[in-house]
Phi, psi and omega in degrees: 000328177285333180287323182296314186296315182290320172304314177309307187302309180299326180296317178299315184292323181291322179300315182302319186286324180298314178292325174297324179289320175297322181294321179293328183282341189254333186268156173278149175257145180234134186177194177265138169252145173233170178229156183297134175286163179302332183288353173269352173305125179091356176279158180275135176270170190293340170289342185096353172280145181275134178297131178226112187292348179272354180268175181248083178225176187204173167244135175215151193279339189231325188295144173301151178292141182097350184287134176268125177243142183261121182243125179251125173290114193286329178299315184237009168069016179283139179229160184203142177261128182231148175262142179274123186220020183198158181261137177144185342289163183243020178258139170313129177098329185267129186248355186196141170240127181243162176288160181305326176296316175303314185300317185298309185291333176277356182055056173229011182301323177293314180291324187080337180229157173202139171276121189233167179241130179246129184211154184290133173260118178252110175311133168304129175285124181291120179270105180291132173303147173303134177302139182284136175299133186291137186272132172241124189220139184240125191260129180244143173264120187251129177235101185248136178213142174275130185237157172236118186227166170238175177098207185234153177217169185235107172291126184239331177218167175215128185230155173249332181264122185299324181294329181288319178303319184288315180305319179284330177300307185297319181303310176295328178288329174288323179284319189251349175079358174233156176276128174291162169277140183246126168245128175275114182240145173259107187242105181056043179083357178245138182279133173237145172250117187257128183258126189229127162276140187142194008275172177227130188309335185209166187290326185295319185289318183294320178299316174297320180297327185286328173299321186291310188293324172312318177297334184270001178093011174261137174252155179186184172214164183273134176236139173265123188297332174295344183243000173297130182222000000 
């Protein structure tokens, strides 16, 4: 029973400490700010960095080194963002020491002291507009003419995508040295591009050519141009 009570007590303490830490991180502090005199310039800070009064840094008693703090002068509402790289101040009522440059931007160099609000600064994440899709384009030289022909041909492909048609046209022209014919057909409202080798004057010559292209891995069938629709 005693053990359970102790565990519960420790749990409550830990929870309370955690809530206090979260509260400190979220809530602003109010108090007096001072700035480093010129004699401190060039000295080593608690973080190991060298104090530079021309930079925007500060001393704070609790915030981890590297934390960005927004300091606002309550009198004139001027603000500056400084980085914690030192510990202090240790005088009652004072909550932060800033560099002389920060004090200049807050406009309290002449007074030496200022009532300020200190809060953790979280930079806003810049939302980048979505990248425009890159355009991929292939340029073809096209020489088109409408023909009327007789005889026979070998239909080897039928495409609906025009880019696939052009790709295969170029390949076949390189392989066989002649331009295949393209028939544009409307099949139940859909457009098809039929790729046909030929023409051949008679069916026998078309059949001989078909046997040869089969050896190249192509399949097809013979069509008679007078009956092609």
